[in-house]
N, C-alpha and C positions, 0 to 999 in steps of 0.2 A: 284175603285176597291173593289174586293171581300173581305171579312174579315172572320176570323175563329181561334181557338183554336189549339195549338197542342196537338196531342193525347198521352199525357202522364198523369202519375197518381197524379204527385205533382207540385205545382207551383215552388217548389225549385230545380227543376231537374238542372237549369243552374249553380245556385251557387254551387252544387254539383260535376259538371263537372269542375268547376273552380277550387275548394279546392281538390278534391278526386281522379276523374280521372285520371289527368295528375300532375306529380310532379313539372313538368317545363311548364312555359307557352309559352316558344319558341316552344314547339312541334304545335302549331297550323300552322306552315310553313310546318311542314311535313304532317300533316294530309290534308290539303287543297291541296297542290301541288301533293302528292301521289293520291289524288281523281281525279285530272287532268290528270295525268298519266293514271291512270284507265280507264276514258272516253275515251282518245285517244286509247289506247289498245282494249277495246272493239268495237271501231268504226273499226280498223284494222281487228278485228276477224269477223265483220259482213261482211265486204267488202272480205274478203278471202272466205267466204261462200257463196256469190253473194247475200247479202240481205241490202247491202248498195252501192250507187253509189258515187265513189271517182274521183277527176279530176286525169289526168295522172300525174304521178311524185307527187304528192301533198306533201307538206311539212308541218309536225307536229311540232308544238312547244308549249311551255307555256311560257308566260310573266308574269313577278311578276313586278307591277308599283308602286313605291312609291312617293304618292304626301303629302310632308310634310305640305307643305301651308294650305292644306285643311284637314288634317290628316286621309288621306286616303291610304289604301293598298289594290291593286287590284290583283287578281290571272286570268289570262286569259288564257282560252285552245281554241283549235280548234277541239275538240272530239266529242262524239256522242250526247252530246247537252239534254235537257229534256223538254217534253211537260208540260203543266200546270198540267196535270194530275199525270205525274212522279213526279214533284215537290211535288205536295200533297201528292203522296203515300211515296217517298224516303226521305224528308225532313220533313214534318209536321207528319208523322207517326213514330216515332224513332224507333218503335218495327220491322219494317221492313228494311232489308237490301237491297240497290239496287244490289249489287255485288251478293247476296244469289239468287235472283230472276232472275237474267242474265243467273246464271250457271245452276239454274235448268232448265230455258227455254231451253237453248241451250246444254245440257250435252250430249246429243247423237252426236252432231256435233261437239263439241269441243273435241280436242285431248287431252288437258290438261287445265283444269279448274283452276288449283292451282296457274296458273300465274296472275290471276287477283287479285290485292292487294285487293279492294271491301271494304272501309271503309266510303261510302257515306251513310250516316246514322249518329250513335253517333259521329263518329270522326268529322264531318262536325261542330258539335257543340262546338269543341275546339275554333272555331272563336270567342265566346263570353267570352274568358279569356281575350282577349286585345279589343275587340269591343264592344261598346254599342250598335251598331246596324250593321245589316249585310243585304246586299242586294243581291239577285241572278238574274241575267238576262240570259237567255238561249235560243237558239234556237234549237230544234232537227234536226237530220238528216232526218227524215220522211219527205217526200213530202208532201207540203201544210201546213206543221206545222207553228203556229204563235208563235212568241216569246213570252216568259212569264217571268213575273217579280214577285220576291217573297222578301217582306221586314218585317224583326223582329225586335224588340228594346229590347230583352232579356227577355221579358215577355212572358207569353205563348199565347198573342195573336199576329196574322201576316195579313199582306196584300198581296192580289195576285191580278195581273192584267196583262194587255198585256205588254209585254218589248220592248226594242229598239233595241236589236241585229238584225243586217241585215246579219250576217253569222252565218253558224252553229257552235254550241259550247257555252260555259258557261264562263261567267264574275261574280266572285264572289267580291263584295268590302266591305270592311270593314272600317267602320266610327269609327275609333281608340279612345277610351276613356282614362281615366287617367290611368288604369291599362296597357295599351299597350305603353304609350308613349315613350318607350325605344327604340321600334321597328320602330320608325319614324325617327330614325337615319340610313342613308343610309350605314354606315361602320357596324353597329350592325346589321342589316337585312340582308346583304352580307355574313356578318360572319354566320349567322343562317342558312342561304340558303345553304352554304357551308358544314356545319355542317351535316346535314339530307338530303340535295340532290344532293351531289356532283357526286353520280353514278346513279342517276335515269335514266331510260331508254330512255326518253325523252328530246330533247334540251329545256333548260329553258334561258330564258334572263332576265337579269335584268335592269329595267330603273328607275334611281332616277331623277324624273323631276326637282327636284331643281339643281341639278349637270349639266344635261344637259342644262337648263336655263343659268346657270354661263358660262359653256364653250361656246355657242351660243354667249354670250354678250363679252367674252374675243376674239373670233374669229372675231366678226363685228368690235370691236375695232382695232384688228389687221389688218384687212383687209382697215379699213379706213386710218391707219397710212401707209399703204404701196399701195395705190390707183394708184400710177403710175405704178407699176409693176402688170401687167397682166398674172395671172397665174389661169389654171383652178384647183379649190378645189378638191382633192382628198377626196373622204368619205370612211373610211375604214367601210367595213360590220361588224355589230355589232357579238360578240363572244358568244357562251352559256357560261354560269358559270360551267358546268358540263362536265364531261366525260361519254358519254352515253355507253361505250363498255371497261368497268374496264378488267385487263388483267386477272382476274379470269376467265372470260367466255369463253376465248380460252383454247383449247386443250394443257395440257403442252408441247407435243411434238413440237409444233407451236410457243413457245415463246423462245426467246433468253436471254442469261444472263443480256444482257445489258438492256432489258426491264423489266427485274425482279429489277434490281438496279434502273432504272428509275423509276418506280412503287413505289418502298421503299422509294425513296427521295422524291415524289410528294405527297404521302399520310401522311408519318410521319414527314417531315420536317426535317430528319436526315442526314447530308450530310456525315456522315461515312458511309463506304461501310458495308451491311451485311455480315454475313460470310457464310451463305446458306441458302436456304428456302425448303419449302416443298408444293408442289403444290397439294391441295385437290379436287378431281372431283369424285364425288358419286351421282348415280341416284336411287339406292335401295339398301336396303328397304327404304331409306330417301334420299333427295335431300341435296347435300351440295357442296358448291364450295367455294374454298379460296385460300389464300396464307400465310403461316406463315412462318416468318424470323427470323434467330437468329442473334440477334445486337451483335456487337463488344462492348465489355465493356471498357469502360476507367478507372473505378475503381470498386470496389465492391459494393458501394451502388448504382451503376447504375442498379443492378440486382433488384431493387424494380421498376423500372421505363417503365415496358413493358405496352404495348397498343395493345389489340386485338378488333377490330371493327367488330359488328355484324349487319349483314345486312338482310333485307326480300325482295327478288327480286329486289336488288340495292337501297332498301330505309333504310337509317340507324335506327338502333334500340337502339343500347347504346354501351358505351365503357365496356370490361372489365366484363361481366355479367357471373360470376362464376356459376351459375345455369345451364348455358350451357356448359361453356367452363371449361374443368378441371383446377382447381386453379392454379396448378403449371404452366400450358402453359399461364398464365396472364404475366409472365416474358417474354415472347416473343412479337414480334411484328407483326401484322399481319390483314386481314381482311377476315370475314366469310360469305358466304350468305346463309342463311338458310330459304328457302321459306315455309316449314313446321312449322316454328314458327310464330304464329302471332304478327303483330304490338304490339297491348296492351293486355298483359296478366300478372295476378300477378305471382309472384316468386314463390309461393307456388304450383301453378299449373305445373310450369317448374320443380321444384323439383321432382314431383310425374310422370312426363309424359314420357312413354315409349320410345318415338321417342327421346327426348333430352338425356336419358340414353344411348340409342344406340348410339347416334351421339357424346355424350363424349367419350365412348368407343373407337368409331372408330378414333377420332382424336388423342387419346391416341397412340393407336395402329399404326397410319401412322406415328407418330413422332418417336415412338420406332423402328419402321423399318427403317426410313430415318438415323439414329445414327447408327443402327447395320450395315446397307448397307456400309456407310462410314468407320466403324471400319474393316469390312471384307476385303472390294475393295480398299479403299483408307487410309491405316492405317497411313501414313505419313501425310497426310493432316489432318487427324482427330485430330492426336497428337499436329499437329499445332494449332486447334481449342480449345483444351482442357481447355487450361487457361480461354478462355473467356465463355465457356459453361458448365464448371464442376458446377457453381454454382445452374444453371438450373436445372441439372440432378439429383445432389444432393437432391434438394428440392424436385424433382419430386419423388424422391426413399422414401423420408420422409413420402409424403403426400399419395401416391398411391403404395401400394404393389403390385398392377397389372403391373404398369408402371416398377417397380423394376425388377419384375419377367421377363420381356421382354427384358431388356437391361442390366442385372446382367453381361454378359460374357462381355460386351463391357466398363465396367466401368474402367476407367485408374487412376494411382496414379502416380504422379511426385515424381521423388526420389532425394536425394541429391547428385546424380552422373550425374542428368539432364536427365535419362531415364524416358520412360512412360511405367507403365507396368500394367498389370491386378491384381487382389488379387492372382489368381494362379499362375502366372509367378513370382511375388514377393516370394510367397513360396516356389516355386521350386528352383530359385536362392538362397536361403538363407537358405535352410534347413539344411546345416551342423553347421549354428550358431543357428539357434531358430527354433523350431516345431511349427507349427499353430500360430506362434506369428509375427505380424508386427509393426516392431518399427517406430516411426514417430517423425518428428519435427515440433513445431509450430512456432519457430521463429530461423531462421538461423543465425543471428547475435548473439543473446544471448545464443544460445547453440552450437557456434561455436568449443568449446573445445571437446564437448560428438563428433560431427560430424567428427571432425579430429582424433579422436580415432577410430570412426567406418571405416573411409575410410583408415586409415592405417592398418587395418586388413581385407581389402577387404569386409566389409560390407557395406550395404546399408539401408537406411531408408528413407520413402516416407514423403513427405511435406504436412501437412493439418493445415492451419495457417487462415482459414477463422471463422466466428461466427458459420456457419452451422454445421463444422466438428465434434464439440463434439456431438450433436444429430446423426449425420449421422454414426459416428463410433460405438455408441451403437446400431442402428439398423442393421449395417451390422454383429456386432457380434450377435445379436438375429436371423437374417436370416441365419448366417454360424454358425451354433453351435459347440464349440471347439475353433475357433478362437478367438484370442483377440487382442486387438491395445494395445501397451505399449509405452509410450513416452520415448525417447531417454533417458533422466535422472531419470527414473522410476526405471529401473532394469538395472544391469550390466551382459551383456551376458557372459558367461562362455569363449566365444572367446577372451573377451579383457582381461582376467587375466592368470596369469601363476599358476601353479599347488602350492598348499601351503604346504610349509616345515615345519616340525616337529619342527625343531630349533628356527623358528621364533615365535613360539607360546608365548614365554617369553617376546620376544620384541615387540609383538604386544599389549599384555596386558598392558606393560609400555607406549607404545604410547596412548593407550586408557585412562589409568589415567592421563596422562600428560595433554591432551586436556581437560577433565573433570575439573581438579583443575584450569586451566588456562581460560577457556571460560565461562561466565557468562549466561548460558542457560542452566537451569537443565532440560528442556524438550528435549533435543538435542540428539538423539541417535548417538554412535560413534562406527564405525567399521573399521577394518584394511584390506587391501586386498594388493596382488601383482600384480599391474596393468601392462601390458606390455609397456605402454606410462610412459616412466620412466620421462619425462619433467612434467608431472602432479602430482602437491604436494596433491591435494584432488579433491573430486568432491561430489556434493550434490544429494541425492536421495529423492524423495518424490513417496510413493505409487500411482500407478495410480489410485485406488478407491479414495484415500483420495483428490489426486488432482482435479479429476472430481467433486466431492461433493462440493470442495471449488469453483470451477469455476461455477457449476450450483447455487449455492446459490448466487454468486455475479451476476450473469447473470437475476436472479429472484429479485435483492434487497435484499437478505435475509443474507448478509454479516456478520459475528459476530464482536462485538467491538474488537479492536487488544488486544490480549493477553486473551481473554474469550473462545478460542477453542486451546488446547495444540497442538503445532506443531508435524507433524509425519515426518520432516525432519530427514534423517541420513547423517550423514559426513562421507564420506567413504575416509580414510587416504591410501596413496599409499606408502607403505615401500619399493619399490623401487626407490624411488625419493630422491635425495641428500640432498634437504632442509629437508625433514621429519627425514634422518638418521642423518644429523648433529645435528638437534634438541635436539635428544636424549642424547648428549653428553655434553649439557647444563643441563638436567635437575636436578643433583645434585650440581650443583654449585651455592653457596648461593648469590657470588655477581653477577650473570647472570639471576636471577629471572626476573627482568624488561624486558631483552631482550627476555627471553623464552615466557612469556605474549604476549609481541608485536608480536612475530612470529608466534604463535599459532592462535592470534586473526586474522592476516593478510592471514593465509592459510585459514581459516574458510571463511574470507570475500571475497576471490578471488576464492574459490569454488562456494560461494553463487552467485557471479555475473555472473558465467555461467549458472546459474540456474534459477535467477530471478533478477529483479530490487532491489538495496539496497533501502531501505526507506531513509528518509532525515537524520536521527540522525545516522543511520549506514554510510551513505556516508559521512558526515562530519569526523566522527571517523576514517574511512578508509583512508580519505586523510590528516587528523593530524598525524596518525600512519606512512603513507608513508613516510611523511616528516621527521617525527622523525628517521625512519630506515636509510634514506639516510644521515641524519645529523652523526649517530651513524657510519656508514661505512666510511664517510670521516674524522671524526676524528681519527678512528683507522688507 
């Protein structure tokens, strides 16, 4: 056999490939199988141009064979094949690319050279990430060609001579070493094939020789045990492990709802039904096909579990590549096929690539268009989706102003009256109660008393009860100057009060002083109002700004120690409430001082419980005090 040296500048090129070029060793499967796809696609192109003779209805396929006993993995195709000279050029001279040479040679005849994956060259050397030795046995499509064999053990030396293949195509044999022993497991290798090759355009068959041998032995044993039963064995034809025609290749008008759902279940192993989907189909100025699904969320934390798979001509590149896909869209599930993005490229290149930027903007626009279209044409359906998709949309508005600008008129708010309103619709319906103010609720149970007051006065408030809502509100206030969000317990609308009476002034001062004397809280502010809700003895208010600062501090782990920051809470007493009125009758009675203190503290705790949870000591005191008041009532 002929011997030679690889045309490279450093003996360390293979270690560099192992440690630097690819982050995951399983990538060798993608590179070698996509090379086989490339070899078959080249042959098909040549045949269509009359430059290669093929058998009628010839079937193309790729085989991946695992021989665990001998530590071998083989990738076999019946594609274009290579002569000895071509192996010399494309394999031993790393600087040359077989695909580049092929496209340049036939660029006038090829309608679309971009369809060639073309990684014979550097990609081939990923084989040495798992193999101590690699052998190529190839027979070219060219008439009169002889099979050629190439062997390299991972150094810079190789051997080349006549091969053994009798049929056109290429066999790559990996002599798997210690670094690749995990891939000698049939389950593991099949898993990697599914990951990278599930949608490759040529049928791929996987053969695990150990499993086949085991099945044959079991079959022989079974036949021996049943030799009296004469039955013709039925041999099932092997099935490819991949789907060569993913749904995104079809025109959207040709796809049914059932096909979209089936594809979703198949790709993402999610047995829930997707809410709806967007089928992308772009040919100019860049190529992009794919389907994005809006999944149904079981709970809020699901929103971080999206998965968008990126492909290049049906070859898997990566999950959730935020350099290509707008970050907020990674909360969705989907598959995008982008032939203009190379299989191996640095993320810094993607961040600065013009095509990638345009692609990202196009995807954002298509998602916004879909949402706006649903809102305008199928509002009832859109409202039914809102609870599931609102987290995604809010996150998108926070991350991208461009997305917000496109969907701002379709943003909904669910209200305490179970309506779904846009911001403008809410402001219009509540303009007599508040101008440019959106009242909101964060906990319907905790703030039930305030909600009842609102409903009794024909007022509405929106429900904003997720972790995203604090920054979301601030963003909306920034984008809509003059509009403010106020929590339902931050301020009392004038619509909830009766007009103040001059004769109540002295009464109100007496109430304020009474509570200041009996509550052990020097920082608490106290004021008296005439509320329409006579059953309410008092409510707590905390300014919107102060509460947002407290929540932001907690979110970032900056909460102050208890008592380190004076509270800005205000106790609002209702002078229309009978308990509050009766309490004044006790204030000057010396023998009723204990009862007066008990009732003042009880009113304060009841008001607090509608605003926030009591701490441990306060709750203990509240229970003991409640029992004491019941005991006093029963004694009387």
